[in-house]
N, C-alpha and C positions, 0 to 999 in steps of 0.2 A: 334490496338484493338478498337473496338467499346464499347461505354458505353451508355446503354439505360437509360435515365433519365425519369422516369414514375411518373403519379400523378393523383389522382381521378379529376372527372369532373361532372358538371351536378348536383351538390349538394345544389345549391342554395347559394354558398358563394359569388357570385356577382363579381368574378374576373377571370372568365374562360377565358377571352382573353389573359391576362397577362400569366395565366398558359400555354395556348397553344403556347406562344412564348418562354417559358422556357424548354418544355419538347420533347421527341421524341415519347412518346406513352401515351395514356391516358385512365383510365377505366371509363366508364361512367355509372352512377347510372341507374338502370333499373325500377324505379318507386315504389319498396317495401320499400325503406329506404328514397329515395328522388326522385325527378324527376317525370315527367309526359310525355306522348307520344310526345306532341309538343316540350317539352324541350329536350327529348331525341334526336328527329330528328335535332333540331337546333344545339345542341352539335356535332353530328355527321358531319353536314355539315360545322360547323366552324373549326373542327379539319381537314377536307377534305381540306379546303383552306389554312390551315397552314402546310400541309403535314405530319400531326402527326397521327400515327397508332391508331385506336381505338379498344376497347375491352368492353365486357359486364362486369359489375359489380354487380352481383345478391347477394341479401341478404335475411335475414329472412324476414318474413312479419311483419314488425315491424317499422312503421313510427314514432310511439310516442317516440322511444328511438333511432331513427336514425340507427336502425340495429346493435347496440352496446351491446346489453344485451342478455346474453346467455339464451337459451329457450330448453324446453324439446321437442325435435323433434326426429322423426325416419327417417330411410333412405328413405322409400316410400315417405314421404312428403317432404324431402329435394330434392330427385330426381325431383318431379312435380314442385317444386319451382324453381329450376335451369333450367329444361327443357323449362318451361314457359318463365321464363324472358330472358334466352339467345335466345329462338326462336323468341321472340317478337323484341328483339334488332337487331337480324338479319335481321328480315323482314324491319326494318327502314333503316338498312345500304343498303339493296337492293334498297329500295325506293330512297335513296340518291346516289346510284351508288358508294357505298364504301365497300370495303371488310372487313369483321369483322375479326379482326387480333388475337384476344385472348380473354380469359376468367379470371377473377381474382375475387374470392369470397371476400364480404365485411364483415367487422368488426367481430361480433360474430359469424357468420357463417365461416369465415376464421380461427378465432382463435380455433373454436371447430373442424373443419375438419383437422386441422394439427397433431391432437393428436387422433383423433377417426376414425378409420378405416371403420367403417359402413357409416358415413357420407362422408368421403372421396371417397368411391365407389360410393355413390349416386351421388356426384357431378360429378366425372369422367365420369359415364354413361350418366348423363343428358347433359354434352357438346357433348359426343360422339354421341349422338342421333340426336342432332341438326347439328353438323359440325364436322365431324371427322378431319378436317384439322385446326381446331383452336388449338391455342398454350394455355396451361393451366399454368398460373402464380402460382408458390408455392415455398416455401423454400425447398432447397435440404435436402434429408433424412428425411422428414416428411412423415406422412401417406398419405397426399394429393398428393405428388409428387410420392410416390410409387403406389398408385392406379392409376395414370395418366399412368406411365411407363407400368404398367401390361396390359393396355388396348392399348398399343402403340400409346397413344396421345403425341403429341409434348409437351415439357415441358420448361419452362424458369425458372432458379433457381433465385429468388429474395432476395434481402436483402433491409433493411431501411437504407437510408442515414441518416435520422434524428431521428430515434427512438432508445432508449436505449434497451439492451437485458439483459436477466437473463442468469446466467451461464449455463442452460439447453437449451440455444438456442432460447427460446420463448421471446416474446416482453414483456417488462415491462408494467404493466396495466396502461392504461389512467386515472385510479383513483389517480394514484401516481403523485407527482410534478415533479419527474425526468424522466417521460415516454418519453419526447422529448428532443433531443440534440438541444439547441438553438443558439450555436456558430457555424456560417457558416464555419469559417477557421478550427475549429477542425473537423466538419463533413467531410469536403474536405480531410483533412489529413486521416481521418478514412477509408474513400472510397478509398483512393490510398492504404492504408496498406490492405485493403480487396483484392484488385486486386493483389497486388504484393506478400503478404504472405498467403492470405486465411483465415485471422484471423480478429476476432473484439474483442475489449476489453469489457467485460460485467461490470455490476454496482458493482460486488464484487471484480473487479481487475483481474479476471481470463481472459484467452483467450478462445474464442470460434471459432471452425472451421466453415468457410462458404464458399460456391461456388458461387461467385456473377456473374450473366449474365446480370441482370438489378437492378438499384437502384430506389426505391420508395421514394419519397419526399412528406412528409405529413404536412409540416410546414405551419405557417401562412404566409400570402402574403410577408411581407418584409423580413422574413427569407427565404423564398423559393427563391425569386428573388436574395438575396445577395447570397445564397448558389450556384445557377446555375452559377453565374459570377464567384465566388472565386473558386468554383470546377473546372469550364471551365479552368481557368488560371492554376491551379494545374495540371489538367489532360493533358493539351497541353504540359506542360513541360516534362510530362512522355510519351509523343507520343501516348496518347488517343485521341479518337474523339467520338462525339454523334452519335448515329445511333439506329434504332429500332430492336426489335428482330422480326424476319420474318421467315415465312414458306420457 
């Protein structure tokens, strides 16, 4: 069984080269929460050199808050935001002779879409308008996942390797101190349980059903590096290997 380890890229963190050595797919900022055309192009080329699949990471138009603040937006606006960012990203992929593999909404846009069908439909239609072959990354069972399926877009069900979950399956807010799981060993074992049992332990102690096809790692640099090494050793024992979600 393959395990796709995924992370964000091109957001100005300063260690993208290290990220690319640890993951099999990357979501590259499209300029609305971070990044610029030259930076996006360079990130795509760097990922190509490492054999890492690349995808667009569109967000709300909110660089001030890094795209993490929820805003009042309608479906028409979100459709235009997504189509614009994904279209520009695909054009830079073409210039770099790289195939755009997937799309994953960023931050507040992602959090709003998983529960709001109007926004989910807008995102799915925006992706479809640009590239009907792109894979949409979303949590299984959410409005975003359902919207993609109804349009017959390819999907990949994602879970977070190092984010904590609420009992309803949503992510613990980043405003809370327990939003991130910081112990790489615990994260590795949790990922194995998700793969084997399809469950994750929520912060209230209950079990939440998940359907993992790829794991997103959002941790700081030292934690991400350690997580990749320790997860790798655990997954190897279980007969798993790293690999990208592909068409």
